[in-house]
C-alpha positions in Angstrom: 0.0 -0.2 -0.1 1.3 3.6 -0.8 0.1 6.4 0.2 1.2 9.7 -1.4 0.4 13.4 -1.9 0.5 15.6 -4.9 4.4 16.1 -4.9 4.7 12.0 -4.5 5.6 12.5 -0.9 4.2 9.9 2.0 4.5 6.4 2.9 4.8 3.1 1.4 3.6 -0.1 3.8 4.5 -3.8 3.5 2.9 -6.5 5.4 4.9 -9.8 5.8 3.0 -12.5 7.3 4.3 -16.0 8.5 2.8 -18.9 10.3 3.6 -17.5 13.8 3.8 -13.6 13.1 3.1 -10.5 11.2 5.8 -8.0 10.6 4.1 -4.4 8.9 7.4 -1.9 7.7 6.6 1.5 6.3 9.0 3.5 4.1 9.2 7.1 3.6 8.6 8.4 0.2 10.0 12.0 -0.9 9.6 13.1 -4.4 8.6 9.3 -5.9 11.8 7.7 -3.9 12.7 6.2 -0.7 16.2 5.8 1.2 15.7 2.4 1.8 16.0 0.0 -0.9 12.1 -1.0 -2.3 10.9 -4.5 -3.4 9.0 -5.0 -6.6 6.0 -5.1 -5.3 6.8 -1.8 -3.4 7.6 0.0 -6.7 4.5 -1.4 -8.2 2.6 0.2 -5.6 4.0 3.3 -5.8 3.5 3.9 -9.4 -0.3 2.9 -8.9 -0.5 5.1 -6.6 1.3 8.0 -8.9 -1.3 6.8 -11.2 -4.1 7.4 -9.5 -4.3 11.1 -8.6 
């Protein structure tokens, strides 16, 4: 899930599920980019959020 404003700044939220736990990660997005490495799914979510404006 990516949530972006009109300047492509916001967050991407990722959930990783295992049998005994769920971990949720949030990465800052500024002007469409992150200081953290993004997975293919996270990049896809960002592109989708950018197109839906």
